[in-house]
C-alpha positions in Angstrom: -23.8 6.9 -9.8 -20.2 6.3 -8.8 -18.0 3.8 -10.4 -15.0 2.6 -8.3 -11.9 0.7 -9.4 -9.6 -1.4 -7.2 -5.9 -1.8 -7.9 -3.3 -3.9 -6.0 -0.1 -2.3 -4.9 3.0 -3.7 -3.2 5.3 -1.5 -1.0 8.1 -1.9 1.5 9.8 0.1 4.3 12.6 -0.3 6.8 10.5 1.4 9.5 7.3 -0.6 9.6 4.1 -1.7 7.9 2.3 1.6 8.5 5.2 3.4 6.8 5.1 1.0 3.9 1.4 1.7 3.5 1.8 5.4 3.7 4.6 5.3 1.1 2.4 3.4 -1.3 -0.5 5.8 -0.9 1.7 8.9 -1.2 3.2 7.6 -4.4 0.0 6.4 -5.9 -1.8 9.7 -5.2 0.6 11.4 -7.6 -1.0 9.6 -10.6 -4.3 8.1 -9.2 -6.9 10.6 -8.3 -9.9 10.2 -6.0 -8.5 7.5 -3.8 -11.2 6.5 -1.4 -9.8 3.7 0.7 -7.0 1.2 1.3 -7.2 -2.3 2.5 -4.1 -4.1 3.8 -4.4 -7.5 2.2 -1.2 -9.0 3.4 1.8 -8.2 5.6 5.2 -9.8 5.5 8.8 -9.1 6.5 12.3 -9.9 5.2 14.5 -11.3 8.0 18.3 -11.5 8.1 20.4 -12.7 11.1 17.3 -12.8 13.3 16.3 -9.2 12.6 13.6 -7.7 10.5 15.3 -5.9 7.6 12.2 -4.9 5.6 8.5 -4.7 6.2 6.3 -5.4 3.2 2.6 -4.9 2.5 0.2 -5.8 -0.3 -2.6 -3.3 -0.6 -5.9 -3.0 -2.4 -6.6 0.7 -3.2 -10.0 1.8 -4.2 -10.6 5.0 -6.2 -13.5 6.6 -8.0 -13.4 6.9 -11.8 -14.1 10.3 -13.2 
């Protein structure tokens, strides 16, 4: 029987939401093993002078406990 745990992560990028998501998973995978899935819970952006300056994501990451 597998036991899974879900954690919430926040990440940002100047390039886009996909990049912010990838950065979070890349960083998390250095200390969290057995990542099974990621759910993008929320997306937002910081705006300045009518331009998007930073893309932000809130993620739910599921991983299997050993």
